[in-house]
N, C-alpha and C positions, 0 to 999 in steps of 0.2 A: 214366555217369561213366568217364573215361579215367584210367588210372594209368600213368606211364612211369618206369622206372628205380628207383633207391633203393639201399640198402646194408644188408648184414647181415654182421657179423663181418669187416669190412674188405673184403668182396667186393661190388663194385658191379654193378648190372644195367642193361640197356638194352632190356628187354622192355616190351611194351605190353599192358595188360589192360583189358577193358571190363566194367563192372558194370551189370547190368540190374536196375533197381529193381523192376520188375513181377514178375520171376521170382526176385529175390533170388539171382542167380547170377553167377559170374565166367566170362569167356571170354577165352582167350588170342588176341590179334590178331597173326597171323603177318605179318611185313613182306613186301612184294612187290617190293622194290627190292634191288639188289646191295649198296648202301651203307646205313649206318645210323650214328647217333651212337655215340661211344664210351660204354661203360658209365659211369654217373655217379650221384652223389647230391648233395644240397644245391644243385640247379639250380632254375630257375624255369620256368614254362610259361605260355602265354597262348593262348587259343582265339580265332581270328578266322574266323568262318564255319565252314567245314569243314576248316580248317587249324589244326593244333596247332604252336605255336612252342616250341622248347626252347632256353633261354639259359644258357650257362655251367655252373657246378657244379664238382665235383672227382671224381677217380677214386679207386679203391680203394687206389692207391699214393700218393695225396696230391697228384697233379698238379692244379693249378687251371686250369680251362678258360675260354676266351674265345670259343668258337665259337657259332654260331647255326644250328639245324636246323629244318626244317619237315616235318611229316607231313601229307600229303593223306589225310584219313581215308577217303573213299570208295574210293580205290585202294590204301590202306595203303603208299604209296610215300614214302620219305624223300628229301629233297634238302638239301644243305648250303647255307645262305643266305650264310654268311660264316665265314671262318676266324677272324677277329677283328673287333671293332668298337671304336668310341671308348670304350665302357664298360670295355674291358680284361678281364683274367681276374678272376673273382670267384665266390664261392659264398655261400650263405646269404641271398641277396637275394630280392626278391619282384617279381612282375610281374602286370599285368592289362591287358586290351584294352578300349579304348573306341572306339566308332565302328561303321561299317557292316559288312556281311557279308563284303565282299571288300576293304575298305580300312580306314581308321581308324588309330589309334595304339596302340602297346603302350608302357605306362609301366613303368619299372624303378626300384626304389628300394633303396638300402643294400647290405648284404652285407659280406663280408670280401674285400679285394683282395690280390693277390699282390705288386703293385708300386705303392705301398709296401705292406708287410704290415701292414694296419691295418683297423679297422672303417671303414665308409664311410657318409657321409650324402648321397652323390651321387644325383641324381634325373635320369633320362633320359627323353626322349620319342623313341620309335622309330616312324617312319612306315612303314607297309607300302606298298610300291610295287605298285599293282594289276597293272601290265602284266608285271612280272617276279616278283612275290612276294618280292622282297628287302626289306631293312630299312635305313633311314638314320636314325642315332641322333644326337641332340644333347643336350648337358648343359644342363638348365634348373634346376639347383640354386639359382642366384641370379636366377631369373626367365626369362621368355620374351623373345626378341629383339624380338617384334612387340607386346609389351604392357608398359605401364609398371606394374610391380609394386612396391608399397611394401615396404621392408625387413622390416616386421613381418609380412608375408604370405608371406615366402620360407621356405625350409626351416629355416634357422637361427633366423630371427626368430620363428617360431611355436613353437619349442621342440622340434622333431623332431630327435632326436639320432641319431648314427651307430649302426647296430645290425645284428644278424643274427637269423634265426629268427623274424621278424615275418611278418605276412600282409598281403595287399593284395587288395581286391575292387573291382570296377568298379561305378559307379553310373550313373544316367542322364546325368550331366554331368561325370563325373570318376572319382576313385578314393578309397578310404579305406584308410589304413594303421593296423594295430593291433598292439600288443605287441612282443615281441622281447627281445633282450638286447644290452647295449652295454658299452663299456669303463669306464663309471663306475658303472653300476647293472645288476645281473643282470636286472632286470625293470622297465624303464621303463613308466610307466603312461600311459593315455590312448589315444584314437583320434583320428586326424588326417584331415581331409577336404581333398582337392584339387579345385578347380573348374576345369575345362578352359577355359571361356570367358574367365575373368579371370586364369588362371594363378596363382591365389592359394590358399594353404593357410590352414586355420583349425582350431582345436581343436574336435573334435566333442563337443558337449554333449548330454545326454539327461536328461529329467526322470525321477525315480524311478518315477512313475506309468506311464511308457511301457515299463518293463521287464517282461517276461513270465516268471514262474516263478522270480524271484530278487529279492533286495533290493539287490544290487549293481548299479552302473551302470558304464558304460564306463571312467570315470576311476578306479574302484576296483579293476578287474581287472588282475592281472599274469599274463601268460602268454607263453611262447615255445615255438617248435617245435610249434605247434598247427596246426589247420586252421580256415579261416574261409570262409564263403560268404554270398552275398546270397540270401536265401530269402523270397519273398513280400514284398519291400520291407524286410526286416530284416537286420541283421548278425548272423549266427549263428557263434559261436566254440565249438569243441569240442576236447577233449584238450589235449595239450601238457604243459609243465612249469611249475610255480609253487612257489616256496619250496623248490626242490630235490626236489619230489615230482611223480611222474607223475599227471596229472589225467584223470579219466574223466567229468568233468562237461561239460555243454553249456549255454551261455548265449545267450539272445536279447537282445542288448545295446542296439541302437539302431535307430531307424527311419531309412532312407536315402532 
């Protein structure tokens, strides 16, 4: 597991750490390049093959960032992909990669934007250009240009509100967004699934019998600023904040 950046007492970091699950130990990964991303937190990241992409975030002084960087993990060399993209400056968003080892798409949802200063429900598809490693992003909040998507299956139609502090994980054919906080409810409920082939969103439902170790299901859980991962075909949610309290619980909430 790789960890990049973060914040403590208004001091932001840009270091990279590797956690070895077998030895249960952390290792500092020293960069081998002369340049590196500015220290930041509330950014998002996505892993495409052996390349880690870092998108946006904010600095310890409050500057909201719009840049994109990539880290080649084998060489530990950083390269700036873009000073800015069509996504603009934002923090508190989430991203996940879907596709091949060297190509595919990185999806980015939500966050808080600087212009205008507001919660966002924008959904972007960023294609990784294999020959250059760069990214080209397009706004698909209201559907994909090459697919006829009914309004009920778009971001606003399915009930996916503007939010920050949510999580996004990739599935075999798309992504799932869970939790977060927004401008109308501190803790919007539900998990939402995006299918790449049809460019359609749906509310992810799960039968109570499918939940392991808990009586709650995805639509019952409220959580923001948590962590989520796809593990053995399940959506696993851990930590975060719920009802104003820091949470130490872990839920296996839905089969993906």
